[in-house]
C-alpha positions as a printed NumPy array, in Angstrom:
array([[  0.001,   0.008,  -0.001],
       [  1.387,   3.41 ,  -0.94 ],
       [  1.899,   5.606,   2.121],
       [  1.93 ,   9.423,   2.032],
       [  2.633,  12.062,   4.639],
       [ -0.448,  14.122,   5.339],
       [ -0.319,  17.564,   6.922],
       [ -1.644,  17.76 ,  10.472],
       [ -5.449,  17.761,  10.486],
       [ -8.25 ,  17.864,  13.044],
       [ -9.832,  14.792,  11.55 ],
       [ -8.842,  12.124,  14.046],
       [-10.127,  10.753,  17.368],
       [-13.543,  12.411,  17.144],
       [-11.82 ,  15.774,  16.778],
       [-15.168,  17.458,  16.268],
       [-15.59 ,  17.543,  19.977],
       [-12.59 ,  19.807,  20.45 ],
       [-14.094,  22.242,  17.983],
       [-17.339,  22.261,  19.94 ],
       [-15.454,  22.876,  23.178],
       [-13.512,  25.861,  21.816],
       [-14.643,  29.426,  22.369],
       [-13.878,  32.439,  20.225],
       [-14.572,  35.662,  22.085],
       [-15.699,  38.501,  19.842],
       [-17.493,  41.748,  20.568],
       [-21.094,  41.916,  21.786],
       [-23.398,  44.895,  21.505],
       [-23.215,  47.187,  24.489],
       [-26.046,  46.976,  27.031],
       [-27.545,  50.182,  25.612],
       [-27.842,  48.553,  22.212],
       [-29.699,  45.505,  23.53 ],
       [-33.427,  45.277,  23.958],
       [-34.34 ,  47.182,  27.108],
       [-37.061,  45.97 ,  29.443],
       [-37.711,  46.602,  33.111],
       [-36.521,  43.456,  34.839],
       [-36.584,  45.062,  38.306],
       [-39.852,  43.35 ,  39.231],
       [-38.259,  39.97 ,  38.477],
       [-35.271,  40.854,  40.677],
       [-37.52 ,  42.099,  43.456],
       [-39.578,  38.92 ,  43.342],
       [-36.446,  36.777,  43.372],
       [-34.907,  38.729,  46.246],
       [-38.026,  38.259,  48.353],
       [-38.259,  34.538,  47.646],
       [-34.565,  33.893,  48.277],
       [-34.228,  35.974,  51.409],
       [-34.179,  32.927,  53.662],
       [-31.641,  31.023,  51.593],
       [-28.009,  30.81 ,  52.656],
       [-27.09 ,  32.489,  49.369],
       [-29.017,  35.62 ,  48.42 ],
       [-29.812,  37.181,  45.077],
       [-26.511,  39.075,  44.856],
       [-24.618,  35.794,  44.712],
       [-26.501,  34.39 ,  41.733],
       [-27.758,  37.248,  39.515],
       [-25.973,  39.09 ,  36.688],
       [-27.514,  41.941,  34.685],
       [-26.103,  43.684,  31.568],
       [-24.723,  46.637,  33.556],
       [-22.447,  44.438,  35.681],
       [-18.792,  43.917,  34.648],
       [-18.948,  40.12 ,  34.878],
       [-22.146,  39.781,  32.84 ],
       [-20.413,  39.244,  29.473],
       [-17.873,  36.767,  30.798],
       [-20.644,  34.662,  32.366],
       [-22.673,  34.84 ,  29.147],
       [-19.744,  33.967,  26.889],
       [-18.374,  31.254,  29.122],
       [-20.67 ,  28.561,  27.677],
       [-21.34 ,  29.741,  24.13 ],
       [-19.811,  26.944,  22.121],
       [-20.693,  27.986,  18.589],
       [-19.063,  31.24 ,  17.452],
       [-21.942,  31.711,  15.024],
       [-24.105,  32.953,  17.904],
       [-21.449,  34.877,  19.785],
       [-22.561,  38.305,  18.532],
       [-26.214,  37.487,  17.832],
       [-28.575,  40.139,  19.273],
       [-30.775,  37.26 ,  20.489],
       [-27.94 ,  36.194,  22.789],
       [-28.651,  39.047,  25.173],
       [-30.63 ,  37.854,  28.223],
       [-32.083,  40.51 ,  30.502],
       [-30.771,  38.546,  33.488],
       [-28.444,  35.582,  33.966],
       [-29.127,  33.543,  37.086],
       [-26.537,  31.01 ,  38.277],
       [-28.179,  29.095,  41.141],
       [-25.969,  27.611,  43.802],
       [-28.626,  25.269,  45.165],
       [-31.421,  23.291,  43.539],
       [-33.814,  24.805,  46.08 ],
       [-33.324,  28.248,  44.458],
       [-34.728,  27.173,  41.1  ],
       [-38.468,  27.129,  42.015],
       [-38.212,  30.837,  42.911],
       [-36.486,  31.601,  39.6  ],
       [-39.216,  29.865,  37.605],
       [-42.084,  31.451,  39.526],
       [-40.658,  34.976,  39.333],
       [-39.787,  34.728,  35.645],
       [-43.236,  33.41 ,  34.8  ],
       [-45.028,  36.084,  36.851],
       [-43.099,  38.816,  35.062],
       [-43.547,  37.588,  31.504],
       [-39.958,  36.46 ,  30.969],
       [-39.066,  33.209,  29.235],
       [-36.449,  30.881,  30.636],
       [-33.614,  29.355,  28.664],
       [-31.798,  26.663,  30.688],
       [-28.104,  26.177,  30.004],
       [-26.047,  23.229,  31.206],
       [-22.989,  23.191,  28.942],
       [-23.929,  25.523,  26.098],
       [-23.444,  23.023,  23.267],
       [-26.877,  23.355,  21.692],
       [-26.173,  23.302,  17.945],
       [-28.573,  26.185,  17.317],
       [-27.806,  28.088,  20.518],
       [-31.304,  27.757,  21.966],
       [-30.031,  27.372,  25.532],
       [-28.75 ,  30.95 ,  25.531],
       [-30.656,  32.844,  22.794],
       [-34.259,  34.035,  22.45 ],
       [-36.079,  36.588,  20.283],
       [-38.208,  37.671,  23.285],
       [-37.249,  38.921,  26.772],
       [-35.682,  36.05 ,  28.653],
       [-33.644,  34.84 ,  31.588],
       [-30.778,  32.372,  31.31 ],
       [-30.733,  29.868,  34.133],
       [-27.105,  28.765,  33.909],
       [-26.61 ,  25.613,  35.936],
       [-22.835,  25.353,  35.931],
       [-22.669,  25.686,  39.723],
       [-24.958,  22.678,  40.139],
       [-22.329,  20.05 ,  39.361],
       [-22.309,  17.754,  42.404],
       [-21.879,  14.043,  41.665],
       [-22.639,  11.435,  44.375],
       [-21.609,   7.892,  43.428],
       [-22.834,   4.775,  45.241],
       [-20.438,   2.025,  44.149],
       [-22.269,  -0.67 ,  46.079],
       [-25.568,   0.094,  44.366],
       [-23.933,   0.985,  41.017],
       [-25.836,   4.28 ,  40.827],
       [-25.037,   7.971,  40.992],
       [-26.932,  11.239,  41.419],
       [-25.567,  13.819,  38.968],
       [-26.647,  17.439,  39.038],
       [-27.565,  18.882,  35.664],
       [-24.719,  21.393,  35.506],
       [-22.027,  18.71 ,  35.6  ],
       [-20.18 ,  17.904,  32.384],
       [-19.306,  14.578,  30.787],
       [-15.7  ,  15.105,  31.832],
       [-16.616,  15.822,  35.444],
       [-18.78 ,  12.701,  35.528],
       [-16.034,  10.491,  34.051],
       [-13.447,  11.909,  36.468],
       [-15.722,  11.343,  39.485],
       [-16.353,   7.755,  38.443],
       [-12.633,   7.206,  37.865],
       [-11.862,   8.356,  41.396],
       [-14.1  ,   5.571,  42.729],
       [-13.273,   2.623,  40.483],
       [-11.439,   1.668,  37.315],
       [-14.041,  -0.934,  36.372],
       [-17.134,   1.304,  36.408],
       [-18.302,   3.581,  33.604],
       [-21.35 ,   5.238,  32.085],
       [-22.502,   5.613,  28.445],
       [-22.314,   9.402,  28.33 ],
       [-20.844,  11.478,  25.495],
       [-17.333,  11.88 ,  24.149],
       [-16.941,  15.664,  24.447],
       [-15.742,  16.433,  28.028],
       [-17.304,  19.915,  28.185],
       [-20.851,  18.933,  27.175],
       [-23.288,  19.344,  30.07 ],
       [-25.174,  16.26 ,  31.167],
       [-28.443,  18.202,  31.314],
       [-28.792,  18.602,  27.558],
       [-27.052,  15.335,  26.759],
       [-29.236,  13.138,  28.962],
       [-32.538,  14.859,  28.181],
       [-31.936,  14.526,  24.423],
       [-30.959,  10.849,  24.562],
       [-27.166,  11.111,  24.632],
       [-24.668,   8.643,  23.248],
       [-20.959,   7.935,  23.428],
       [-18.401,   5.154,  22.87 ],
       [-20.278,   2.659,  25.108],
       [-23.709,   3.024,  23.494],
       [-23.497,  -0.148,  21.336],
       [-22.856,  -2.083,  24.553],
       [-25.244,  -0.327,  26.973],
       [-27.538,   1.932,  24.987],
       [-27.977,   5.668,  25.371],
       [-27.408,   7.776,  28.447],
       [-31.167,   8.172,  28.707],
       [-31.647,   4.399,  28.614],
       [-29.708,   4.224,  31.898],
       [-31.511,   6.906,  33.931],
       [-33.598,   5.655,  36.843],
       [-34.797,   8.871,  38.523],
       [-34.658,  12.633,  38.145],
       [-35.524,  15.894,  39.9  ],
       [-37.394,  18.615,  37.977],
       [-38.995,  21.982,  38.658],
       [-42.23 ,  22.431,  36.687],
       [-43.904,  25.635,  35.453],
       [-45.679,  26.052,  38.808],
       [-42.425,  25.932,  40.749],
       [-42.952,  22.44 ,  42.141],
       [-39.913,  20.258,  42.739],
       [-40.761,  16.82 ,  41.397],
       [-39.041,  13.424,  41.382],
       [-39.914,  10.34 ,  39.366],
       [-42.732,   9.337,  41.699],
       [-44.344,  12.777,  41.923],
       [-43.916,  13.703,  38.242],
       [-45.317,  10.355,  37.137],
       [-44.11 ,   7.831,  34.598],
       [-45.348,   9.79 ,  31.565],
       [-43.257,  12.868,  32.394],
       [-40.304,  10.7  ,  33.422],
       [-40.55 ,   8.98 ,  30.043],
       [-40.682,  12.301,  28.211],
       [-37.625,  13.963,  29.758],
       [-35.369,  11.019,  28.841],
       [-34.902,  11.825,  25.178],
       [-37.714,  14.31 ,  24.596],
       [-35.746,  17.348,  25.719],
       [-36.046,  18.541,  29.287],
       [-36.423,  22.213,  28.302],
       [-39.965,  21.536,  27.003],
       [-41.203,  20.33 ,  30.368],
       [-39.346,  22.163,  33.146],
       [-35.91 ,  22.7  ,  34.61 ],
       [-34.195,  19.358,  35.3  ],
       [-31.939,  19.776,  38.334],
       [-30.453,  16.28 ,  38.789],
       [-30.422,  12.765,  37.35 ],
       [-30.013,   9.392,  38.987],
       [-28.09 ,   7.111,  36.657],
       [-27.389,   3.405,  36.541],
       [-23.632,   2.777,  36.256],
       [-22.16 ,   0.001,  34.116],
       [-19.162,  -2.291,  34.278],
       [-16.109,  -1.886,  32.06 ],
       [-12.867,  -3.892,  31.792],
       [ -9.749,  -2.734,  33.652],
       [ -8.067,  -2.422,  30.254],
       [ -9.732,  -1.117,  27.1  ],
       [ -8.306,  -1.319,  23.557],
       [ -8.353,   1.641,  21.201],
       [ -7.099,   2.255,  17.703],
       [ -7.238,   5.006,  15.11 ],
       [ -6.118,   4.471,  11.527],
       [ -6.411,   6.874,   8.579],
       [ -6.614,   6.208,   4.845],
       [ -6.745,   8.637,   1.929],
       [ -8.466,   8.218,  -1.43 ],
       [ -5.132,   7.053,  -2.772],
       [ -5.064,   4.41 ,  -0.036],
       [ -8.37 ,   2.816,  -0.955],
       [-10.566,   4.995,   1.31 ],
       [-13.652,   4.726,  -0.952],
       [-13.724,   0.94 ,  -0.827],
       [-13.01 ,   0.903,   2.905],
       [-15.817,   3.363,   3.674],
       [-18.184,   1.399,   1.483],
       [-17.431,  -1.869,   3.297],
       [-17.504,  -0.165,   6.7  ],
       [-21.262,   0.346,   6.2  ],
       [-21.802,  -3.406,   6.094],
       [-19.3  ,  -4.352,   8.816],
       [-19.47 ,  -1.807,  11.638],
       [-23.233,  -2.023,  12.488],
       [-23.144,  -5.848,  12.582],
       [-20.079,  -6.214,  14.813],
       [-20.431,  -7.498,  18.377],
       [-21.708,  -4.954,  20.897],
       [-18.32 ,  -4.86 ,  22.642],
       [-16.825,  -2.821,  19.804],
       [-17.5  ,   0.614,  18.37 ],
       [-15.863,   1.353,  15.002],
       [-16.765,   4.879,  14.029],
       [-15.693,   6.876,  10.975],
       [-14.878,  10.486,  10.181],
       [-13.734,  12.049,   6.905],
       [-12.608,  15.423,   5.662],
       [-10.43 ,  17.235,   3.119],
       [ -6.658,  17.295,   3.731],
       [ -3.546,  18.429,   1.878],
       [ -0.707,  16.045,   1.031],
       [  2.525,  17.383,   2.411],
       [  5.147,  18.191,  -0.222],
       [  2.875,  18.071,  -3.242],
       [  0.096,  20.357,  -2.049],
       [ -2.427,  17.962,  -3.612],
       [ -5.889,  17.936,  -2.057],
       [ -7.48 ,  14.643,  -1.111],
       [-10.003,  13.15 ,   1.342],
       [ -8.876,  11.301,   4.427],
       [-11.076,   8.755,   6.22 ],
       [-10.334,   8.051,   9.873],
       [-11.44 ,   4.8  ,  11.55 ],
       [-11.641,   5.101,  15.349],
       [-12.437,   2.218,  17.682],
       [-13.045,   1.233,  21.28 ],
       [-13.05 ,  -2.491,  22.164],
       [-14.076,  -3.961,  25.516],
       [-11.912,  -7.053,  25.269],
       [ -8.392,  -8.419,  24.795],
       [ -6.164,  -7.214,  22.021],
       [ -5.859, -10.667,  20.436],
       [ -9.694, -10.859,  20.31 ],
       [ -9.823,  -7.445,  18.608],
       [ -7.242,  -8.368,  15.979],
       [ -8.957, -11.667,  15.253],
       [-12.345,  -9.929,  14.939],
       [-10.901,  -7.408,  12.46 ],
       [ -9.078, -10.155,  10.562],
       [-12.331, -12.018,  10.058],
       [-14.685,  -9.101,   9.372],
       [-12.576,  -6.232,   8.009],
       [ -9.077,  -7.421,   6.925],
       [ -8.893,  -4.681,   4.27 ],
       [ -8.525,  -2.066,   6.989],
       [ -5.109,  -3.49 ,   7.833],
       [ -5.096,  -2.79 ,  11.562],
       [ -1.879,  -3.978,  13.257],
       [ -1.059,  -4.649,  16.881],
       [  1.125,  -1.539,  16.926],
       [ -1.893,   0.586,  15.905],
       [ -3.628,  -0.292,  19.172],
       [ -3.511,   1.336,  22.588],
       [ -4.257,  -0.457,  25.859],
       [ -5.684,   1.999,  28.372],
       [ -7.899,   2.378,  31.395],
       [-11.477,   3.599,  31.046],
       [-10.572,   7.079,  32.286],
       [ -7.742,   7.206,  29.752],
       [-10.238,   6.319,  27.008],
       [-12.266,   9.353,  28.074],
       [ -9.148,  11.494,  27.569],
       [ -8.603,   9.891,  24.169],
       [-12.091,  10.55 ,  22.849],
       [-11.95 ,  14.036,  24.329],
       [ -8.925,  14.799,  22.117],
       [ -6.228,  14.551,  24.777],
       [ -3.23 ,  12.283,  25.079],
       [ -3.912,   9.237,  27.24 ],
       [ -0.795,  10.179,  29.197],
       [ -2.244,  13.503,  30.346],
       [ -3.825,  14.027,  33.755],
       [ -7.464,  12.929,  34.05 ],
       [ -8.087,  16.179,  35.926],
       [ -8.148,  17.885,  32.523],
       [-11.576,  16.345,  32.076],
       [-13.012,  18.474,  34.857],
       [-12.356,  21.83 ,  33.142],
       [-15.351,  23.516,  31.52 ],
       [-13.08 ,  25.606,  29.316],
       [ -9.899,  23.617,  28.78 ],
       [ -6.971,  24.675,  26.685],
       [ -7.139,  23.135,  23.217],
       [ -4.875,  20.044,  23.251],
       [ -1.564,  20.983,  21.657],
       [ -1.442,  17.803,  19.63 ],
       [ -4.563,  18.815,  17.757],
       [ -4.175,  22.6  ,  17.612],
       [ -7.795,  23.019,  16.629],
       [ -8.892,  26.367,  15.281],
       [-11.946,  28.02 ,  16.794],
       [-14.965,  27.937,  14.485],
       [-18.497,  28.854,  13.699],
       [-20.337,  25.807,  12.422],
       [-23.551,  24.454,  10.975],
       [-24.461,  20.78 ,  11.116],
       [-26.981,  18.567,   9.375],
       [-27.825,  15.036,  10.501],
       [-29.261,  11.924,   8.853],
       [-29.937,   8.272,   9.609],
       [-28.982,   5.565,   7.122],
       [-31.151,   2.478,   6.803],
       [-29.17 ,   0.981,   3.905],
       [-25.613,   1.439,   2.602],
       [-24.667,   4.218,   0.212],
       [-23.313,   2.803,  -3.087],
       [-19.731,   3.508,  -4.11 ],
       [-20.892,   6.012,  -6.709],
       [-22.712,   7.912,  -3.987],
       [-19.604,   7.937,  -1.783],
       [-17.517,   9.261,  -4.672],
       [-20.024,  12.095,  -5.043],
       [-19.603,  12.89 ,  -1.355],
       [-15.832,  13.212,  -1.806],
       [-16.301,  15.686,  -4.662],
       [-18.399,  17.89 ,  -2.402],
       [-15.908,  17.626,   0.463],
       [-13.125,  18.772,  -1.821],
       [-15.012,  22.013,  -2.432],
       [-14.027,  22.947,   1.111],
       [-10.58 ,  23.799,   2.438],
       [ -8.903,  21.484,   4.969],
       [-10.449,  21.815,   8.423],
       [-13.519,  23.531,   6.94 ],
       [-15.73 ,  20.441,   6.494],
       [-16.179,  17.124,   8.225],
       [-18.33 ,  13.999,   8.006],
       [-19.006,  11.844,  11.067],
       [-20.528,   8.365,  10.839],
       [-21.41 ,   6.338,  13.933],
       [-22.657,   2.726,  13.573],
       [-25.7  ,   1.484,  15.415],
       [-26.561,  -2.158,  16.113],
       [-25.681,  -4.024,  19.312],
       [-27.747,  -2.97 ,  22.321],
       [-29.508,  -0.3  ,  20.232],
       [-31.234,  -3.066,  18.275],
       [-32.648,  -4.596,  21.473],
       [-34.448,  -1.584,  22.94 ],
       [-37.942,  -0.818,  21.583],
       [-38.518,   2.497,  19.75 ],
       [-41.157,   3.489,  22.294],
       [-39.028,   2.794,  25.416],
       [-38.097,   6.491,  25.555],
       [-38.804,   9.31 ,  23.068],
       [-35.566,   8.643,  21.129],
       [-36.789,   6.298,  18.366],
       [-33.733,   5.393,  16.261],
       [-33.259,   1.75 ,  17.08 ],
       [-33.448,  -1.533,  15.138],
       [-33.041,  -1.114,  11.405],
       [-30.707,   1.9  ,  11.724],
       [-27.307,   1.23 ,  10.177],
       [-25.594,   4.423,  11.227],
       [-25.989,   8.105,  12.008],
       [-24.463,  10.556,   9.528],
       [-23.455,  14.141,  10.297],
       [-22.022,  16.712,   7.935],
       [-20.386,  19.903,   9.214],
       [-19.32 ,  23.174,   7.662],
       [-16.895,  25.323,   9.668],
       [-15.81 ,  28.903,   9.133],
       [-13.795,  31.575,  10.914],
       [-14.837,  34.879,   9.313],
       [-18.372,  36.359,   9.191],
       [-18.164,  36.83 ,   5.42 ],
       [-17.699,  33.058,   5.021],
       [-21.036,  32.312,   6.684],
       [-23.33 ,  32.43 ,   3.645],
       [-21.147,  30.172,   1.476],
       [-20.631,  27.709,   4.319],
       [-24.328,  27.456,   5.093],
       [-25.046,  26.976,   1.421],
       [-22.461,  24.191,   1.186],
       [-23.761,  22.147,   4.112],
       [-27.351,  22.484,   2.909],
       [-26.302,  21.46 ,  -0.6  ],
       [-24.55 ,  18.407,   0.841],
       [-27.754,  17.558,   2.738],
       [-29.656,  17.807,  -0.497],
       [-27.193,  15.512,  -2.233],
       [-27.766,  12.811,   0.395],
       [-31.54 ,  12.737,  -0.148],
       [-31.646,   9.546,  -2.276],
       [-29.58 ,   7.582,   0.248],
       [-31.083,   8.39 ,   3.657],
       [-34.26 ,   7.743,   5.624],
       [-37.539,   8.925,   4.123],
       [-41.134,   9.707,   5.113],
       [-40.015,  11.34 ,   7.271],
       [-36.353,  12.115,   6.784],
       [-35.079,  11.603,  10.326],
       [-33.03 ,  13.829,  12.629],
       [-31.747,  13.907,  16.213],
       [-32.762,  16.377,  18.896],
       [-29.275,  16.658,  20.373],
       [-28.054,  17.75 ,  16.926],
       [-30.839,  20.252,  16.6  ],
       [-31.417,  21.756,  13.131],
       [-33.769,  24.718,  12.769],
       [-33.865,  24.183,   8.996],
       [-36.327,  21.388,   9.719],
       [-38.933,  23.825,  11.008],
       [-39.592,  26.163,  13.921],
       [-42.444,  26.925,  16.262],
       [-44.648,  30.016,  16.007],
       [-44.14 ,  31.191,  19.571],
       [-46.929,  30.21 ,  21.945],
       [-49.385,  29.772,  19.036],
       [-47.65 ,  26.709,  17.557],
       [-50.   ,  23.998,  16.388],
       [-49.392,  20.271,  16.39 ],
       [-49.346,  20.375,  12.575],
       [-46.641,  23.026,  12.479],
       [-44.494,  21.339,  15.104],
       [-44.839,  17.912,  13.518],
       [-42.7  ,  19.136,  10.593],
       [-39.679,  18.751,  12.831],
       [-41.168,  16.687,  15.673],
       [-41.846,  13.572,  13.592],
       [-38.282,  13.704,  12.273],
       [-36.792,  13.663,  15.765],
       [-39.231,  11.316,  17.476],
       [-41.324,   9.437,  14.842],
       [-44.644,   8.354,  16.41 ],
       [-43.326,   9.105,  19.911],
       [-44.   ,  12.76 ,  19.092],
       [-47.737,  12.206,  19.706],
       [-47.139,  10.964,  23.248],
       [-44.743,  13.857,  23.915],
       [-47.5  ,  16.339,  22.968],
       [-49.897,  14.65 ,  25.364],
       [-47.349,  14.806,  28.18 ],
       [-46.559,  18.439,  27.461],
       [-50.259,  19.339,  27.533],
       [-50.57 ,  17.639,  30.908],
       [-47.48 ,  19.061,  32.684],
       [-47.284,  22.54 ,  31.118],
       [-50.719,  23.397,  29.667],
       [-49.929,  27.125,  29.332],
       [-46.809,  26.299,  27.257],
       [-44.551,  28.359,  29.503],
       [-41.429,  26.329,  28.734],
       [-41.032,  26.886,  25.031],
       [-38.419,  27.577,  22.386],
       [-38.106,  27.344,  18.615],
       [-38.338,  23.536,  18.744],
       [-40.054,  22.772,  22.035],
       [-42.88 ,  20.269,  22.26 ],
       [-46.19 ,  22.107,  21.642],
       [-49.388,  21.961,  23.663],
       [-52.131,  19.986,  21.943],
       [-55.286,  21.678,  20.705],
       [-57.938,  19.038,  21.063],
       [-57.985,  15.272,  20.631],
       [-57.83 ,  15.499,  16.835],
       [-54.159,  16.406,  17.209],
       [-53.338,  13.053,  18.747]])
């Protein structure tokens, strides 16, 4: 096989997640330029209701006239596209220090006609956790990050403001044979991840994050603090994959921990078009989803430049986690995917906490404490640039033919290196065993893999062309992907699929995007929403609507 030296690229080890963790701080409008409303009544209400708490209003409230307001606002904006958006200007940011403060925040905001946007990690693809076209309050939960692990019971209570990295680190401090199927990006907040379904390297073995939640605490629109018993099974079903922001403010989750080996095997190998990438990607579609549930073999691809010649090509990166011995892994690959040519020296043997570092973009030799940072330095080995981005997502129910893959490469080569990326994650394993209706997330048996395409850009003038490119790529994929409806994923939210009409949204309008995310589970979500929040207080551009009569169900 001909080998070529490729210039350093982001496209390895799920490098997307480093991009999502990066922040690029640019100028905001001054407070005088933002929409002005009188939020004093909200503050007065909050001060009165919190006067008996150990922490008063001055410890948790930030308004636009305060010096620290912008730093708090910017701290968790993880898509530069929204950094200067006028809709990213809340009238108040509240950063509760205790769960018991949240009922007062909800009641006071509702009484004073202010919407709430709840932010856990700030990784919403469309920025809905920190933007709104109407007067709003951000409830930023980053202080609520306590994690209490019960090793004997194999459970943990995790507050919503904790991140994936903080959860992995806390588990690693207790045991090296316990894990949880959360996400790969260390800075993603568990609140959004869990409530949207949530997946990571263990999901073919154990299912989604939401499949492993056994209790939760939530504040509803009336300011009531509810747990699984008091909210009822319908609401508990809805918030595990249906998006918590439609139903209330989730404050904590009780999760069921899982077992992992003391030693985990990883590998990452890259192949260019000149190294048979088209054929390898084509076969990957048949192999990866049907492999045993102990292995994840994911795929990313993007444009790169060949060092020395300056020639542009596409590089495909095959990344794997295996929960078994290295000889078992090599034998499995020899039998099912010998063309990939994985060698023993391509593999790493690591602990579970080291695998979290690996998929987070760090070296496995670095300190696990890096996982606990909400705003880590970009790993020097990757040197990721900080981007604006737009993503589109699809589900594949059958393989794309080679001719279709070749067309994808042509479109990728329209973009400069680091300015486009494809991510493909195989399903199968445990995902085939869980019914579509178990939780709102419906993409189960019959799904081969999830497909994402990304456009990145660094300058505002590149925005229009980048958006056009990713939407054109999405159009190109139409013949190959799911149909009637064409499916999507809530945690990779896409407002191109449709948006709500404020508090007047009908079931018919919302079903344009709702059926794509949830299939028939959308109907049950509307019923639950109508029951728990009949005035539709908790709403955003893609929140679950309130039903208008039985004909909607």
